[in-house]
N, C-alpha and C positions, 0 to 999 in steps of 0.2 A: 504494500500500500504506500501511496505517496505521503510523505510527512508534510506538516504545515499546510494541509489542503483546506481545512475548515477554519472559519474565523474563530478567534478566541476572545474578541472584544465585546461580548454580550453585556448589556447593561439594561436597567429598567427603562422602558419607553412607553409613553401614552399614545395610543392610536385613537383618533377622534373622527367620527363620521358626523359632520355638522348638519347634513340634511336630515338625519334621523335623531340628532341630539344624543348620540350614543358614543361612549368612550370606554376604553379598557386599558389596563396596565399589564404589560407583559415584558419579557426579555427579548431584545432585538439588537441587531448591529446597524440598523437604519440610521442614517445621518439626519440631523435636523438642526436648524438655527433657532427655532422657536422653543420656548419652554412653557410649562403650565404647572400651576399648583394643584396637586392631586388631593384626594380626600384625606390622606394621612398627614397633610400639611407640608409635605416635601415638594420640591421643584423637580420635574422630570422633563426630558426632551419631548416635544410634541410632533407627531407625524399625522398630517391630515390625509384622510382617505376619502374617495368619492363614494365608495360603496362598502357596506359591511353586512354582517348577518342581520342587523336591525333594519336595513333598507333594501336588501336584495329580494326580488320577487320570489325566488325559490324558497327562502326561509319565511317570508311574511305571508305567502299564499295569495298575495295581491298581484294582479297583472297590471303593471304600469310601466311607462317608458321613463327611464331615468336618463336624462339628457343633460349632462353637465357642461358640455362643450359645444352644443349646437349641432351635433352630428346628424340628428334626425332632420332638422330644418334644412341643412345643406343637402342631404339626400333627397328630400322632397323637392327642393328647388332644382336640383340636377335632373330629376325625373320629369318635372314639368317642362324644363327647357328642352329635354330630349323629345318629349311628345310634341311640343310646338314646332320643333325642327322637322319631325316626321310629317306633321300636317302640312307644313310649308312645302316640303319636297313632293308630297302627293299632289297638292294643288298645282305646283309647277309642272309635274308630269302630265296632269290632265290637260292643262292649257297647251302644252307642247303637242300632245296627241290630237287635240281639237284643231290646232293650227295646221298640223300635218294633214289631217283628213280634209280640211277646208282647202288646202293647197292642192291636194290630189283630185278633188272634185272639179277644180277649175281647169 
């Protein structure tokens, strides 16, 4: 086995899910510049997470979209733009076909 493979700098860290108002204290090697005063009165490094067991649909049983960075909105905008482009190309093809048929009749 390789030596010195696993980190040894474990320390108490608070992970906080602000959307659910949930936080827990555990051991971690995660770096953080922020600190928070915990229930025991001591200061611990704070790591903010977007999703935790308190807000994840699998654990809560609720079906909801958790969109912290606007990914759903960007996807919907791209889908709408693609549909508009398809409609525009279909109309252009219909006009070209009609013009070709009109020219062939003359």
